[in-house]
C-alpha positions in Angstrom: 37.1 20.8 87.0 39.1 19.7 90.0 37.6 18.9 93.4 39.2 19.4 96.8 40.0 16.9 99.6 40.2 18.0 103.2 43.8 17.5 104.5 43.6 19.0 108.0 42.8 21.8 110.3 44.4 25.2 109.6 46.0 25.2 113.1 47.9 22.0 112.1 50.1 23.9 109.6 52.5 26.2 111.3 54.4 28.7 109.1 57.4 27.0 107.4 56.8 23.5 108.5 56.1 20.9 105.8 53.4 18.5 106.6 53.2 15.1 104.8 49.9 13.7 103.8 48.7 10.8 101.6 46.0 12.0 99.2 44.5 9.4 96.9 47.6 7.3 97.1 50.0 10.1 96.4 52.5 11.5 99.0 52.0 15.2 99.2 53.9 17.9 101.0 51.9 20.9 102.2 53.4 24.1 103.7 52.3 27.6 104.8 55.1 29.8 103.6 55.0 33.6 103.7 51.3 33.6 104.3 50.4 31.3 101.3 49.7 27.6 101.2 51.6 25.4 98.7 51.2 21.7 98.0 53.7 19.6 96.0 54.8 16.0 95.4 56.6 15.0 98.5 59.1 12.8 96.6 62.3 14.2 95.1 62.4 13.3 91.4 66.1 12.7 91.6 66.7 10.6 94.7 63.0 9.7 95.6 63.6 11.1 99.1 60.9 12.8 101.2 60.9 16.5 100.6 59.2 17.2 104.0 62.8 16.8 105.4 63.9 19.7 103.1 64.2 23.4 103.8 63.1 26.7 102.3 65.2 29.7 101.2 64.1 32.6 98.9 60.8 30.9 98.1 62.5 27.8 96.9 62.2 24.2 98.3 65.6 22.5 98.7 66.0 18.7 98.7 67.9 17.6 101.9 69.9 14.9 100.0 71.4 16.7 97.0 70.2 20.3 97.5 68.2 20.5 94.3 66.1 23.7 94.3 62.4 23.8 93.2 60.3 27.0 92.9 57.7 26.6 95.6 54.8 28.1 93.5 55.4 26.1 90.3 57.6 23.1 91.2 60.1 24.1 88.5 63.6 22.7 89.1 65.8 25.7 89.4 69.0 23.9 90.3 69.3 20.1 90.2 71.6 17.2 89.4 71.3 15.9 85.8 68.2 14.0 85.2 66.1 15.9 87.8 62.7 17.1 86.6 60.1 19.5 88.0 57.9 18.4 90.9 54.1 18.3 90.6 52.3 21.1 92.4 48.6 21.3 93.5 46.1 24.0 94.3 45.3 24.7 98.0 42.6 26.7 99.5 41.3 27.4 103.1 37.6 26.9 103.9 36.1 27.2 107.4 39.5 26.8 109.1 40.3 23.6 107.1 42.9 23.1 104.3 41.6 21.3 101.3 44.0 20.3 98.4 42.8 19.8 94.8 42.9 16.3 93.5 
């Protein structure tokens, strides 16, 4: 059973803007996209660059360095340079206008 850690007020997550948070020593990206919250490892598995500088297109997160594409909901690498693996994803829920992420 996972537990959740508060990562901020709901108003701090504007649609389409990735927010970077440190959660139990891990760098996590959190975004409100198309009305749903998503949380994922904020480090690109290929270039170790911060994904919060990336962009979204067709429900995919794109690395700003080499344009690898990851499914936002699952973290699956859809297009990526050789050696790139999926990124970790985490459950997110909203409670009392706060956004907790599972840890």
